[in-house]
Steps between C-alpha positions, in 0.01 A plus 500: 500500500130522546312652200285708734814646657638590155167657400492704823858613438417609143194690624709675763757598236223638277357707786846632588568589137168680473573700815848592373369600157229717656751667731745557213225664293402724793863606541529567126186716511650695790822544304305638204343755735850594621620539140204723418577720801869514405416611147260763636776639722742501206247691288449757776878534538541554125233772503692665786819478290320675213387778733845535659662526157265789420599676820872444438475625140327819622772550764776461243338760277448740791855458632646584157252776425421327173173501315585249224719194474752690285556753781633232736870432548629156398483316838153636569389411149620142546322478836176630348531257205549202734210608720283549192583148375418351840183707527353428158642162401622279785251584775185486281606161364542378859157636590335332201665164569410512870141605439452230235631237744271624778201484266591149387555377857170641624288389205619138494692414818422126480674466164809680629497285815498182289773648279707580809457145633597349165806725472599409854466124478565432130827635372 
């Protein structure tokens, strides 16, 4: 084989690799944007869950004519306890995790794009 032909082939491979790497990074950056939007939607959903739990707890109290937790019958008390746990423990944790991910993705998207590429190609 001719050395010039081999050199041209190596140069073509380098150009192709550079194009593929650039495209992969662009796709990873787009995926980070998608992840940030997903986490924003999850946070909004969790806030809606918190608000719905408040509404449901008020309805349970009104339907039983109760003013305190001790005035509720057992099934209603269990329902209020579960709603309270979801409202003040599970949903806020979900909101905090989602918001922290959104902040991280928007502050340093390049780092997360590189991390995504490394996790994808190196296992």
